[in-house]
N, C-alpha and C positions, 0 to 999 in steps of 0.2 A: 467914227464909230457912233452910232445912235446911243443915246443914254448918257453921253458926256455932257453935263450941263453945269451952269454956274450955281453956286459960287465955288464948287470944289474942282470942277474939271474932271479928269479921269481920276476917280477916287480909289486909291489903293494905298492906304497909309502903311500897311505891313509889307508892301513890296512883293506880294504873292505872284504877280505877273512879270516880274523882272526877267526871269529866265524862261519865260513861256513863249512858245511860238504864237504867231498871229492866229493860226488855225485852231489852236487850243483855246485861246481867248475867245474866239468865235463860238466854240463849243459851250463854254460857260455862259456866254451871252444868250445863246439859244435856250439853255436850261433856265436862265433867269426869266426870259420871255414866257416860256411855258408855265413856270411856276407863278408868274405874275398874272397870267390870264386865268388860271385856276383860282388864284386868290381873289381876283376881281369878281368872279362869279360867286365865290364863297362869301365874300364880304357883302355882296348884295343879297344873297339868299339866306344867310345865317340869321339876321334879325327878323326877316320876313317870316321864316319858319317858326319863330318863337310865338307869333300872334296869329298866323293865318294858315290853317290846315284844311284846304278844300277837299282833299282826298280822304277816303276811308271814313266818311261820315263826320269829319271835323272833331272827332272825340279824342284827339291826341293832345294831352295836356302835360307835356314834359319838356325840359330844355332841348333845344334843337340839336345839340351834340349827341343825344341818345334817341332822338325821335325816330330814326330809321329802325331801331330795335322794336318799336311799338307797332310796326306795320308788317304785312307779309312780304315786304320788299327785301328783308334780310336774306331770303333765299334767292333773290335776284342778283346778288353781288357777283356770282361767277360770270353772268352775262355782261355785267358792267366791266369787269376786268378783261374779258374777252374783247369787248368793243374798244377799250383803251389800248389793248395790245395791237389790234388791227390798225388803229390810227398811228401808233408809235412805229409800226413796221415801215411805213412810208418815210419816216425820218431817217431810217438806216441809209437810204440812197443819198443822203446829204453828206455822208462821212467820207473822208479819204480812206482808201483801203489800207489796213495796217500792213499788208503785204508789200506795198509800194515803198514805204519809208520806215517801217518798223515802229511807228508811233501809233498809239491808240487814242481814241476819242478826240479826233480832230476833224473839223468841218472843211469842206471844199471851199477854197477862197472865192469861188464864183457864187456861193449860196448866200443869200441875204438872211440873217437870223430872223426867224419867225415868219418867213414868207414861204408859204406852201402852194402858191399860185391858186389859191381858193378865195375868191372875193365875190360872192354872189350878189352883194348889194353895191358893188363898184365903189367902195370907199377909198381904195388905195390911189393916192395921187400919182399922176404920171411924171410930174416935175420932181427931179431928184432932191432939190432943196425942201420942197414941201413934204416929200416922203420921209426924209431924215427928221424933219421937225415932228411929224406925226408919230414916227417910231420912237422918238425921244419922249414924247408925251405918254405914249403907251407904256414904256418901260418905267418912267417915273410914277405913273399911276399904279402899275403893277407892284412897285416897291412899297408904295403906301398901302396898297391893299394887303400885301403880305404882313406888314406890321399890324394893320387893323384887324385882320382875322386871327392873328396870334394873340392879340390883346383881347378880342372878343371871346375866343375859346378859353383863355386862361381866366378871364373874369367869370365866365359861366361855370367853369369847373370848381370854383371856390365855394 
């Protein structure tokens, strides 16, 4: 399973996954990857938005966590939510049907977490060992980004 790395190995100190099926664990790994990817984008954009405002005349001088309220983009959010919904619809096809085994929120064992067969820049390694190494790096960077953006937002809100 990608993301299992030294020094902790498979880190589950509370034993939350002891009675969990592998398909359910894959579901949580998929969620971790999605949240990590969003957090990496946020951790990159959050400090930049504090200092650099190329749109709307550059006259936005507020902290980045409320900057979107200072622009006409706040009426744009329904379209953003619709776009995210369209993307998420495609992830539904990676789930095991609950009518087959009576369990909800489980991924198919053939699905690789985070892999939606979209790699326009051809970054995905073909060697399975290299792929696992790259996926582990992505998960670990995503974990760090989730902590970083939480810290950045909490610091800005004080």
